[in-house]
N, C-alpha and C positions, 0 to 999 in steps of 0.2 A: 353487510358481504361479510366471508370468515376472513378475517386478519391471516399478514403470512405469518405469526407465529401459531395461528390456530392450524394453518396448513402445514406446517411442519410438526406440530404436534402431532396431526394424525400420520404424518410419515414415517415418523421415528417410532409409534406405537410396538410396541411385542407382538408377535408371532402366536395369536389366540388359538391356540390347537383346538381347545372344547369345540368352539365354534365353529373353526374349520370341518373337523370332524365330524360334527352333528348333522352339519348342511353336504358334507360329502356322502358320508351314511344314508342320509334321505334322498339324496342323486341316484345311489344304489338302489335304494327300493323302489322309487318312482320308475329308472329306467328299466328294473325288472319285471314289472308290469307292462311296461311298454312295448317288451318284446315277446309277450304271449302271441299277437298272432300269426306270427310264422308257424310258430309248432302245432298249434290250434286249427290252421287253417285246412287241412286236408279232412277234418273231423267235420268242419263249419261246410265244408264245397258237397261233402255229402249228405249231413244234414237238411241242408237249405238248397239243396239239388240248383248248385251256382254252378254257370261256367267259367273259363279258366279266363275269360273275358272280365267278368265280374269280380272273382276272386282278386285278380291283379289290380283291379279298381280298390279296392279296399285297402292297400295300401297306401294309394295315392290320396287317399281319402283323411287318411293319419299325418299326412304331411303338408296338406294344402293350408290349413292354419299358420304355416310357417312363414308365408307369404305375408302375414300380418305383424310378424316379427316387428317391424319399427314402428308401427302404430301401436303396441302393447310397450315399445319401450317408450314410447312418451308418456302414454298412461303410468307406467310404474315411475317416470322421473316427478311426475306429476303429486302423485298419493304415494302412500308407504309400502315400498318395493316388498317387506316383509308379511304380507297379508298374501299378495301373491304365491309366494312358497311355501307360506302354510297351509294353503287350501290344495294344492297341486297334486299331492302324493295321494292325498284320500280321493280326491277328485277322480284322478286316473284308477286307481284301485278299484274303486266302485265301479267304474263304467267299462273295465277290461276285466273284472271279474262277474260281470255279467253277461258279455257276449255269449257265452254258453247256453242261457236261457232266452236269447233272441230271437222271436216267434217267427221273424221274415228277414229278408234282404236289407228292407228301408229302414226297420229299426237297426239292424246289425251299421248299417251305415251312420246312424243317427249317434249310436256309442263310441263308434270310431273315429267319428268326428271331434266328441265333446272331448275324447280321451287326448286327441291331439291339440286343442285348443290348451288343456290341461297341462300338455308337456310344453307348449311355447309359455303358458303362464309361467312356468319354472325356469326353463334352462333362458329365458331371457334377462330377470336381475338376479338367478343366483352366482354366478359370476362376477358380479358387481358387489354383492356383501364379501364373498371370496376374497376377492380384491381385497377391501376395505379390512377384515380380517387377520390379511397374512402380514399385516405392518411392510417392512421392509422386505419380506419374504414372499414377492410374488408369484414365483416361479413354483415355489415348494407348494404354497396355496393352491394352486390350481392344475396342479398334479394329485395332489390329493381327491381334488374335484373330480377330474378328469377318470383318474383311477376307479372312482365308484361307478360312473358309466361304463366304462371296461367292462367292471366285473359283471355289470350288470345284465351284460348282452351274454354273458357265458352260462348263468345261473338262474335268468327268469325263464328260459324252455326247458331246462331242466325242472323247474318246480312246477311249470304248466303241464309238463308231459306227465311228472308224478302225480300231481292231482289228479289230473283225468285216469290217469291207471286205477287209482285208489278209487275214486268215488263216482266217476262217469264226469262227460263233459258238461251236462245241465246241471252238477252239484257243486262246483267249483265256488261257488258266491263267497262262503267262508274265509276265503283266501285276502279278500278285502280288507279285514280287519287288523292285517299288518299294516297298509298303507295308510288306514284310518289312526292308528297308533303314531307312525310318522308323523303325519300331522301335529296327532295332539303334541308330540314334543317338539316340534317347532313351535306350536305355538306357548308352550311355556319357555320355551329357552330366547324367545324374542319377543315376546309379548312385553315385557319391560324397559326394553332396549332404548335409552334416549334417541329422540332425533339431533342430530345434529344442524346448526344452522347452514341452509343453501347460499352458495356462494352467487347462483345466477339472481341477477335483476330482472330477468325476466322469461315468462313462461316458457318451458323447454318447445320445442318446433324440431320438424323433422329437417328443414330447411337448414336449420343453424348446427343440428347435431351433423348432419353430412358435411358442412363447408369445414366445421371443427376435425372432424377425422378423417377426411376424406384423403389426407396426404399419407393417410395409415392404409385405408381401408382400399384405394386403388392399386400399389402395390400387393397387399394383400388376395386382394380377388385374382390378379395373376397366379401369384402363388397357388391357391386352391383349382384352379384349372389345369395348370401342369401337373401337379403332386397329384390332381384327381384321376388321370389317367394310371398311376402307378398303384390309387388306393382302389380304384373299382377293380383293378386286376387280380388285386389281393385280397380285399374284403368281399366280393362277390363272386367273382369267376375259378378263384383260386381250387376250391374241391371240385370242381367241374375239370379244370385241366390236370389236378392229380389224379381223377378219376380214368379219366380219357389216356393217360400219360402209361398208367400201371395196372389200370382193371381191377383195384383193388379200395374198394369202397369205405374202408377202414381205413387206409391210409388218406384219402380224402377228407374224413373228418380229422382225424391227427393234422394234419395239414395247416387246418383251419385254428384249433385247438392252440397248438404251439406258435401261429402266428399271432393270434391274440393277446397269448399268455406274454408274449414280447412285446406287445403294445403296452401291456401294463407297467411292467418292468421298465420300460424305455421312457412312459411317462413320468413315472416316480423317480427318474436319474436326472435326463433331460432339463426336466423343467426346474427343480432346483440348481442346478448347475449354470441354468442361464441368470440367475441372481447374481452369480459372482464372475461369470464370463461374458455375459450379455443376451439378450435376445437373437439379436440378427447373428451373431456368432455361431450360437447353438443350432438356429434353422439353416446356416450354411452347412454347418457339419453334419445334419442329417439329408439335407438335399442334395447333398455331393455325395452320399455315403448310402443313399438308398439305390440310385441309377445303377451303378454298377453290383449290387448286392441282387436284384432281378436279374440283371444279364446272366449271373453267374448261377442262380437258381434254376434258369433254362437249358444251359449250355454243359452242365457238370450234368455225371452220370451217378456216382456213388452215392448211395440214399442218405446215408449220415451227412454227407457232404450238402446235399438237397436241403437237409432239414436245420443243417448249422447256420446257410445263407438265408434260410426262410425266418430264422429267428433272428439276425440282424435285420433283416428286411422290416421285421415286424416292431425292433427294438427303434430303428431310426423313422420309419415313417409313420407309426402311431405316435412318434411324441412329440409331434408338433403342436397339435392342436392348443394343449396349454401355455406354449410359448406364446402362442398369436393373440390366444384370448388376455395373457397378460398385457401385452403388447397394444390390443384396443382400450384396454380399460387403463393404462398408462397415459393416454392422449386423448382419451375423451374427460375432458374438465367439467362441462357443464351440464352434460346430458350422455353419463356413462351408458345408464339401459337402452336406449336408444340406438347408440352406437352398437351395441352388443348386439342388438337385434337387426341392424343392416348387416352386421357379419353374421350373425346366423341365417339373414336371409339369403345373401352372396354364397356363403358355402353350401345351404339347400338346392340352389338353382344351379350352381356350376356341378354339383355330386350327381343330379340328377341327370343332366345332359350329357354329361361325360359319361355316367355310364351305359347309356344309349346308344353314344357313338363308342365304345370302345365294346360292346356287344355285335355293333352293327358291322363292325371292322373283322370282329373276330368271325363272323359268318364268311368274308369274302377271304381271307389270307389263314385263319386258324388260331385258335388260342396262344399257341407258342407263339407265333409271329408276330402276334399282337402283343404278346407279353414284353417280346423284344423292341416293338415299337415306344410301347410305354415308356418301357425305360430311357429309350432314348429322349422322347419328349419330356421325360421328367425334369431334364436338365434345364429344361425353358425356364423352370423357375429360378435359377440362379440370376439372372441380370435382374428380377424383381426383388428378390431379398438384396440385393445390392444398393436397392433404393431405398431402403426402411429407414430411417433416421437411426441413430447407436442406440439414443437413450430416452427414455418418457422423464417427463417432467413433473408433476404433480399428482396428489392422490385427486380421485372425481370427486366430486360433490354430490351427494345424494342424500335423501330422505328414507332411512329404513324404520 
Protein backbone atom coordinates (compact mmCIF):
# COMPACT_ATOMS: atom_id res chain seq x y z
CA UNK A 1 0.00 0.00 0.00
CA UNK A 2 1.06 3.57 -0.53
CA UNK A 3 2.49 5.20 2.56
CA UNK A 4 1.30 8.47 4.05
CA UNK A 5 4.51 10.16 2.89
CA UNK A 6 3.90 9.00 -0.67
CA UNK A 7 0.33 10.27 -0.57
CA UNK A 8 1.49 13.65 0.68
CA UNK A 9 4.17 13.83 -2.00
CA UNK A 10 1.57 13.27 -4.73
CA UNK A 11 -0.80 15.78 -3.15
CA UNK A 12 1.90 18.46 -3.02
CA UNK A 13 3.22 18.00 -6.55
CA UNK A 14 3.35 21.13 -8.74
CA UNK A 15 0.75 22.00 -11.36
CA UNK A 16 1.92 20.16 -14.49
CA UNK A 17 0.79 22.67 -17.10
CA UNK A 18 2.11 20.82 -20.17
CA UNK A 19 0.27 17.59 -19.33
CA UNK A 20 -2.93 19.38 -18.33
CA UNK A 21 -2.88 21.37 -21.57
CA UNK A 22 -2.15 18.26 -23.65
CA UNK A 23 -5.22 16.44 -22.33
CA UNK A 24 -7.35 19.60 -22.51
CA UNK A 25 -6.40 20.27 -26.15
CA UNK A 26 -7.10 16.64 -27.02
CA UNK A 27 -10.44 17.00 -25.20
CA UNK A 28 -11.17 19.93 -27.52
CA UNK A 29 -10.21 17.91 -30.62
CA UNK A 30 -12.20 14.86 -29.49
CA UNK A 31 -15.38 16.78 -28.68
CA UNK A 32 -15.15 18.81 -31.90
CA UNK A 33 -15.69 15.56 -33.83
CA UNK A 34 -18.51 14.57 -31.47
CA UNK A 35 -20.33 17.78 -32.44
CA UNK A 36 -20.41 16.95 -36.17
CA UNK A 37 -23.78 15.17 -36.08
CA UNK A 38 -26.09 18.13 -35.41
CA UNK A 39 -24.94 20.39 -38.29
CA UNK A 40 -24.73 17.48 -40.74
CA UNK A 41 -28.07 15.94 -39.77
CA UNK A 42 -30.18 17.78 -42.41
CA UNK A 43 -27.87 16.46 -45.14
CA UNK A 44 -27.97 12.94 -43.70
CA UNK A 45 -31.78 13.05 -43.54
CA UNK A 46 -31.91 13.98 -47.21
CA UNK A 47 -29.29 11.44 -48.30
CA UNK A 48 -30.74 8.46 -46.41
CA UNK A 49 -34.41 9.52 -46.60
CA UNK A 50 -34.77 9.34 -42.81
CA UNK A 51 -37.88 10.21 -40.88
CA UNK A 52 -37.57 12.76 -38.08
CA UNK A 53 -38.02 9.94 -35.57
CA UNK A 54 -35.07 8.09 -37.06
CA UNK A 55 -33.05 11.31 -37.06
CA UNK A 56 -33.84 11.97 -33.41
CA UNK A 57 -32.84 8.44 -32.47
CA UNK A 58 -29.31 9.06 -33.80
CA UNK A 59 -28.53 11.42 -30.94
CA UNK A 60 -29.81 8.86 -28.47
CA UNK A 61 -27.53 6.24 -30.05
CA UNK A 62 -24.46 8.36 -29.32
CA UNK A 63 -25.53 8.77 -25.68
CA UNK A 64 -26.53 5.19 -24.87
CA UNK A 65 -22.92 4.17 -24.06
CA UNK A 66 -22.98 6.72 -21.21
CA UNK A 67 -25.05 4.16 -19.31
CA UNK A 68 -21.95 1.96 -19.27
CA UNK A 69 -19.79 4.64 -17.63
CA UNK A 70 -19.55 2.93 -14.22
CA UNK A 71 -18.51 -0.34 -15.89
CA UNK A 72 -15.92 1.52 -17.96
CA UNK A 73 -14.76 3.15 -14.74
CA UNK A 74 -14.23 -0.26 -13.14
CA UNK A 75 -12.18 -1.33 -16.16
CA UNK A 76 -10.21 1.92 -16.08
CA UNK A 77 -9.42 1.38 -12.40
CA UNK A 78 -8.08 -2.11 -13.20
CA UNK A 79 -5.89 -1.26 -16.21
CA UNK A 80 -3.74 1.65 -17.36
CA UNK A 81 -6.28 4.40 -18.01
CA UNK A 82 -3.89 6.26 -20.30
CA UNK A 83 -4.65 3.76 -23.09
CA UNK A 84 -8.34 4.63 -22.95
CA UNK A 85 -7.52 8.30 -23.43
CA UNK A 86 -4.89 7.67 -26.11
CA UNK A 87 -7.17 5.71 -28.44
CA UNK A 88 -10.35 7.80 -28.06
CA UNK A 89 -9.62 10.95 -30.17
CA UNK A 90 -8.50 8.86 -33.14
CA UNK A 91 -11.41 6.43 -32.89
CA UNK A 92 -13.99 9.21 -32.58
CA UNK A 93 -12.38 11.11 -35.46
CA UNK A 94 -12.50 8.05 -37.74
CA UNK A 95 -16.14 7.18 -37.03
CA UNK A 96 -17.48 10.74 -37.19
CA UNK A 97 -15.52 11.52 -40.37
CA UNK A 98 -17.06 8.48 -42.06
CA UNK A 99 -20.73 9.27 -41.39
CA UNK A 100 -20.95 11.02 -44.75
CA UNK A 101 -20.15 7.79 -46.61
CA UNK A 102 -22.48 5.54 -44.58
CA UNK A 103 -24.45 3.59 -47.23
CA UNK A 104 -27.54 3.17 -45.07
CA UNK A 105 -29.25 3.95 -41.79
CA UNK A 106 -28.01 0.79 -40.03
CA UNK A 107 -24.37 1.52 -40.84
CA UNK A 108 -24.80 5.10 -39.65
CA UNK A 109 -26.20 3.84 -36.34
CA UNK A 110 -23.20 1.53 -35.93
CA UNK A 111 -20.73 4.36 -36.60
CA UNK A 112 -22.45 6.65 -34.09
CA UNK A 113 -22.66 3.93 -31.46
CA UNK A 114 -18.91 3.31 -31.77
CA UNK A 115 -18.35 7.06 -31.49
CA UNK A 116 -20.44 7.07 -28.32
CA UNK A 117 -18.35 4.27 -26.82
CA UNK A 118 -15.18 6.16 -27.76
CA UNK A 119 -16.50 9.30 -26.09
CA UNK A 120 -17.16 7.36 -22.90
CA UNK A 121 -13.66 5.86 -23.05
CA UNK A 122 -12.23 9.37 -23.06
CA UNK A 123 -14.51 11.18 -20.63
CA UNK A 124 -14.51 8.62 -17.83
CA UNK A 125 -10.75 8.51 -17.08
CA UNK A 126 -9.61 11.92 -18.43
CA UNK A 127 -10.72 13.94 -15.35
CA UNK A 128 -8.84 11.42 -13.19
CA UNK A 129 -5.58 12.20 -14.96
CA UNK A 130 -6.29 15.94 -14.91
CA UNK A 131 -6.86 15.70 -11.17
CA UNK A 132 -3.53 13.98 -10.70
CA UNK A 133 -1.57 16.38 -12.91
CA UNK A 134 -3.11 19.48 -11.31
CA UNK A 135 -1.31 19.11 -7.97
CA UNK A 136 -3.09 21.27 -5.41
CA UNK A 137 -4.76 23.42 -8.09
CA UNK A 138 -7.49 20.92 -8.90
CA UNK A 139 -10.08 23.52 -9.83
CA UNK A 140 -7.72 25.18 -12.30
CA UNK A 141 -6.95 21.83 -13.92
CA UNK A 142 -10.62 20.94 -14.30
CA UNK A 143 -11.28 24.42 -15.73
CA UNK A 144 -8.70 23.90 -18.48
CA UNK A 145 -10.22 20.51 -19.21
CA UNK A 146 -13.83 21.74 -19.36
CA UNK A 147 -12.86 24.78 -21.46
CA UNK A 148 -11.63 22.39 -24.14
CA UNK A 149 -15.04 20.73 -24.25
CA UNK A 150 -16.98 23.99 -24.28
CA UNK A 151 -14.91 25.45 -27.12
CA UNK A 152 -15.32 22.25 -29.12
CA UNK A 153 -19.09 22.65 -29.17
CA UNK A 154 -18.60 26.07 -30.75
CA UNK A 155 -15.86 25.25 -33.26
CA UNK A 156 -16.82 21.70 -34.25
CA UNK A 157 -20.04 22.53 -36.13
CA UNK A 158 -18.24 25.30 -38.03
CA UNK A 159 -15.51 22.86 -39.09
CA UNK A 160 -18.09 20.31 -40.26
CA UNK A 161 -20.11 22.84 -42.23
CA UNK A 162 -16.99 24.39 -43.72
CA UNK A 163 -15.65 21.01 -44.85
CA UNK A 164 -18.96 20.01 -46.44
CA UNK A 165 -19.15 23.36 -48.22
CA UNK A 166 -15.69 22.82 -49.70
CA UNK A 167 -15.67 19.12 -50.63
CA UNK A 168 -19.16 17.74 -50.04
CA UNK A 169 -20.63 15.40 -47.42
CA UNK A 170 -19.12 12.22 -48.83
CA UNK A 171 -15.56 13.59 -48.97
CA UNK A 172 -14.91 14.85 -45.43
CA UNK A 173 -13.10 11.71 -44.30
CA UNK A 174 -9.62 13.40 -44.46
CA UNK A 175 -10.70 15.37 -41.38
CA UNK A 176 -9.95 12.26 -39.33
CA UNK A 177 -6.20 12.94 -39.61
CA UNK A 178 -6.34 15.61 -36.91
CA UNK A 179 -7.93 13.22 -34.42
CA UNK A 180 -5.44 10.50 -35.28
CA UNK A 181 -2.63 13.02 -34.72
CA UNK A 182 -4.12 13.84 -31.31
CA UNK A 183 -4.01 10.15 -30.35
CA UNK A 184 -0.37 9.97 -31.47
CA UNK A 185 0.44 13.05 -29.40
CA UNK A 186 -1.16 11.48 -26.33
CA UNK A 187 0.73 8.27 -26.95
CA UNK A 188 4.13 9.96 -27.03
CA UNK A 189 3.30 12.17 -24.03
CA UNK A 190 1.86 9.41 -21.80
CA UNK A 191 3.51 6.16 -22.84
CA UNK A 192 6.58 6.45 -20.57
CA UNK A 193 4.85 7.80 -17.50
CA UNK A 194 5.65 5.77 -14.37
CA UNK A 195 2.89 3.66 -12.88
CA UNK A 196 2.33 4.69 -9.25
CA UNK A 197 1.68 1.93 -6.72
CA UNK A 198 -2.00 1.37 -6.04
CA UNK A 199 -3.33 1.77 -2.55
CA UNK A 200 -6.25 -0.55 -3.04
CA UNK A 201 -5.70 -4.00 -1.56
CA UNK A 202 -8.61 -5.57 -3.43
CA UNK A 203 -9.85 -5.30 -7.03
CA UNK A 204 -12.09 -2.33 -7.90
CA UNK A 205 -15.83 -2.90 -7.73
CA UNK A 206 -18.87 -0.77 -8.41
CA UNK A 207 -20.34 -1.55 -5.01
CA UNK A 208 -17.18 -0.41 -3.24
CA UNK A 209 -16.85 2.67 -5.45
CA UNK A 210 -20.46 3.70 -4.77
CA UNK A 211 -20.10 3.12 -1.04
CA UNK A 212 -16.92 5.19 -0.97
CA UNK A 213 -18.37 8.11 -2.98
CA UNK A 214 -22.09 8.06 -2.26
CA UNK A 215 -21.80 10.85 0.34
CA UNK A 216 -20.72 13.14 -2.51
CA UNK A 217 -22.65 11.60 -5.43
CA UNK A 218 -26.07 11.74 -3.74
CA UNK A 219 -26.09 15.52 -3.14
CA UNK A 220 -24.50 16.10 -6.55
CA UNK A 221 -27.39 14.15 -8.08
CA UNK A 222 -29.85 16.55 -6.50
CA UNK A 223 -27.82 19.51 -7.73
CA UNK A 224 -27.68 18.12 -11.27
CA UNK A 225 -31.46 17.61 -11.37
CA UNK A 226 -32.44 21.09 -10.14
CA UNK A 227 -29.64 22.81 -12.07
CA UNK A 228 -30.81 20.82 -15.08
CA UNK A 229 -34.01 22.86 -15.42
CA UNK A 230 -32.02 26.05 -15.88
CA UNK A 231 -29.43 24.27 -18.01
CA UNK A 232 -32.08 22.85 -20.36
CA UNK A 233 -33.70 26.26 -20.66
CA UNK A 234 -30.42 27.86 -21.65
CA UNK A 235 -28.60 25.23 -23.67
CA UNK A 236 -31.54 23.63 -25.49
CA UNK A 237 -34.41 26.11 -25.74
CA UNK A 238 -32.68 29.51 -25.61
CA UNK A 239 -32.47 30.08 -29.39
CA UNK A 240 -36.09 29.00 -29.81
CA UNK A 241 -37.25 31.39 -27.10
CA UNK A 242 -35.28 34.34 -28.51
CA UNK A 243 -36.58 33.63 -32.00
CA UNK A 244 -40.17 33.48 -30.73
CA UNK A 245 -39.68 36.62 -28.66
CA UNK A 246 -37.97 38.76 -31.30
CA UNK A 247 -38.65 37.07 -34.64
CA UNK A 248 -34.95 37.49 -35.34
CA UNK A 249 -33.09 34.25 -36.09
CA UNK A 250 -29.76 36.10 -36.09
CA UNK A 251 -30.31 37.26 -32.51
CA UNK A 252 -31.29 33.72 -31.57
CA UNK A 253 -27.96 32.41 -32.81
CA UNK A 254 -26.00 35.22 -31.16
CA UNK A 255 -27.73 34.55 -27.84
CA UNK A 256 -26.45 30.98 -27.73
CA UNK A 257 -22.94 32.14 -28.66
CA UNK A 258 -22.97 34.69 -25.81
CA UNK A 259 -24.27 32.07 -23.37
CA UNK A 260 -21.64 29.45 -24.33
CA UNK A 261 -18.78 31.98 -24.43
CA UNK A 262 -19.70 33.17 -20.94
CA UNK A 263 -19.60 29.54 -19.83
CA UNK A 264 -16.02 29.19 -21.08
CA UNK A 265 -14.97 32.30 -19.16
CA UNK A 266 -16.88 31.11 -16.11
CA UNK A 267 -15.22 27.70 -16.14
CA UNK A 268 -11.79 29.33 -16.35
CA UNK A 269 -12.68 31.63 -13.45
CA UNK A 270 -14.82 29.69 -10.99
CA UNK A 271 -12.72 26.51 -11.12
CA UNK A 272 -9.48 28.20 -9.98
CA UNK A 273 -11.38 30.27 -7.41
CA UNK A 274 -12.71 27.05 -5.90
CA UNK A 275 -9.10 26.08 -5.11
CA UNK A 276 -8.93 29.13 -2.84
CA UNK A 277 -12.46 29.67 -1.57
CA UNK A 278 -13.69 26.08 -1.53
CA UNK A 279 -15.75 23.96 -3.93
CA UNK A 280 -18.95 24.19 -1.92
CA UNK A 281 -18.72 27.96 -1.57
CA UNK A 282 -18.27 28.49 -5.30
CA UNK A 283 -21.14 26.13 -6.14
CA UNK A 284 -23.28 28.08 -3.70
CA UNK A 285 -22.27 31.37 -5.32
CA UNK A 286 -22.98 30.10 -8.84
CA UNK A 287 -26.33 28.49 -8.13
CA UNK A 288 -27.57 31.37 -5.98
CA UNK A 289 -26.69 33.80 -8.77
CA UNK A 290 -28.05 31.88 -11.77
CA UNK A 291 -31.80 31.78 -10.89
CA UNK A 292 -32.26 35.56 -10.50
CA UNK A 293 -30.25 36.13 -13.69
CA UNK A 294 -32.54 33.78 -15.61
CA UNK A 295 -35.55 35.53 -14.09
CA UNK A 296 -34.21 38.94 -15.12
CA UNK A 297 -33.46 37.71 -18.62
CA UNK A 298 -37.17 36.97 -19.10
CA UNK A 299 -38.72 40.08 -17.55
CA UNK A 300 -36.44 42.90 -18.74
CA UNK A 301 -36.94 44.39 -22.21
CA UNK A 302 -33.83 46.36 -23.33
CA UNK A 303 -31.90 44.01 -25.57
CA UNK A 304 -28.49 45.05 -24.19
CA UNK A 305 -29.65 44.24 -20.67
CA UNK A 306 -30.97 40.88 -21.83
CA UNK A 307 -27.58 40.01 -23.26
CA UNK A 308 -25.83 41.24 -20.12
CA UNK A 309 -27.95 39.00 -17.90
CA UNK A 310 -27.54 36.16 -20.39
CA UNK A 311 -23.76 36.50 -20.12
CA UNK A 312 -24.05 36.38 -16.33
CA UNK A 313 -26.28 33.31 -16.57
CA UNK A 314 -23.80 31.43 -18.74
CA UNK A 315 -20.90 32.53 -16.53
CA UNK A 316 -22.47 31.18 -13.36
CA UNK A 317 -24.49 28.20 -14.57
CA UNK A 318 -21.95 26.61 -16.91
CA UNK A 319 -19.05 27.06 -14.49
CA UNK A 320 -20.31 24.45 -12.03
CA UNK A 321 -19.21 21.28 -13.86
CA UNK A 322 -15.42 21.59 -13.30
CA UNK A 323 -16.07 22.25 -9.62
CA UNK A 324 -18.23 19.12 -9.32
CA UNK A 325 -15.68 17.03 -11.22
CA UNK A 326 -12.97 18.15 -8.81
CA UNK A 327 -15.17 17.25 -5.83
CA UNK A 328 -15.83 13.75 -7.16
CA UNK A 329 -12.12 13.09 -7.57
CA UNK A 330 -11.25 14.50 -4.15
CA UNK A 331 -13.52 11.97 -2.49
CA UNK A 332 -12.81 8.93 -4.71
CA UNK A 333 -9.70 7.47 -3.11
CA UNK A 334 -9.66 3.86 -4.27
CA UNK A 335 -11.76 3.87 -7.47
CA UNK A 336 -11.55 7.35 -9.04
CA UNK A 337 -12.49 6.37 -12.59
CA UNK A 338 -15.48 4.35 -11.39
CA UNK A 339 -16.70 7.26 -9.27
CA UNK A 340 -16.38 9.57 -12.27
CA UNK A 341 -18.32 7.00 -14.30
CA UNK A 342 -21.15 7.15 -11.78
CA UNK A 343 -21.12 10.95 -11.90
CA UNK A 344 -21.25 11.02 -15.69
CA UNK A 345 -24.04 8.45 -15.82
CA UNK A 346 -26.09 10.42 -13.30
CA UNK A 347 -25.42 13.61 -15.25
CA UNK A 348 -26.55 11.97 -18.50
CA UNK A 349 -29.74 10.51 -17.02
CA UNK A 350 -30.75 13.67 -15.19
CA UNK A 351 -30.03 15.89 -18.20
CA UNK A 352 -31.99 13.67 -20.57
CA UNK A 353 -35.00 13.43 -18.27
CA UNK A 354 -35.10 17.12 -17.42
CA UNK A 355 -34.85 18.28 -21.05
CA UNK A 356 -37.91 16.19 -21.89
CA UNK A 357 -39.74 17.58 -18.85
CA UNK A 358 -38.91 21.19 -19.75
CA UNK A 359 -40.13 20.65 -23.32
CA UNK A 360 -43.37 19.08 -22.09
CA UNK A 361 -44.02 21.93 -19.63
CA UNK A 362 -43.32 24.50 -22.36
CA UNK A 363 -45.94 22.89 -24.59
CA UNK A 364 -48.55 23.71 -21.92
CA UNK A 365 -47.49 27.08 -20.52
CA UNK A 366 -45.06 28.52 -23.07
CA UNK A 367 -41.29 28.93 -23.01
CA UNK A 368 -41.28 32.25 -21.14
CA UNK A 369 -43.27 30.88 -18.21
CA UNK A 370 -41.22 27.68 -18.29
CA UNK A 371 -38.01 29.70 -17.99
CA UNK A 372 -39.42 31.48 -14.94
CA UNK A 373 -40.44 28.14 -13.43
CA UNK A 374 -36.97 26.76 -14.13
CA UNK A 375 -35.42 29.71 -12.32
CA UNK A 376 -37.51 28.92 -9.26
CA UNK A 377 -36.75 25.20 -9.42
CA UNK A 378 -33.04 26.01 -9.75
CA UNK A 379 -33.06 27.22 -6.15
CA UNK A 380 -33.88 23.65 -5.15
CA UNK A 381 -30.18 22.85 -5.62
CA UNK A 382 -29.20 25.00 -2.60
CA UNK A 383 -30.15 22.52 0.16
CA UNK A 384 -28.11 19.82 -1.59
CA UNK A 385 -25.08 22.12 -1.80
CA UNK A 386 -25.28 22.72 1.95
CA UNK A 387 -25.00 18.97 2.59
CA UNK A 388 -21.74 18.69 0.65
CA UNK A 389 -18.52 18.22 2.63
CA UNK A 390 -16.42 21.34 2.84
CA UNK A 391 -13.11 19.85 1.76
CA UNK A 392 -11.67 16.75 0.06
CA UNK A 393 -9.01 14.66 1.70
CA UNK A 394 -6.56 12.64 -0.35
CA UNK A 395 -5.40 12.20 -3.90
CA UNK A 396 -7.09 9.27 -5.65
CA UNK A 397 -4.83 6.30 -6.29
CA UNK A 398 -4.89 5.14 -9.88
CA UNK A 399 -2.81 3.42 -12.46
CA UNK A 400 -1.94 5.62 -15.41
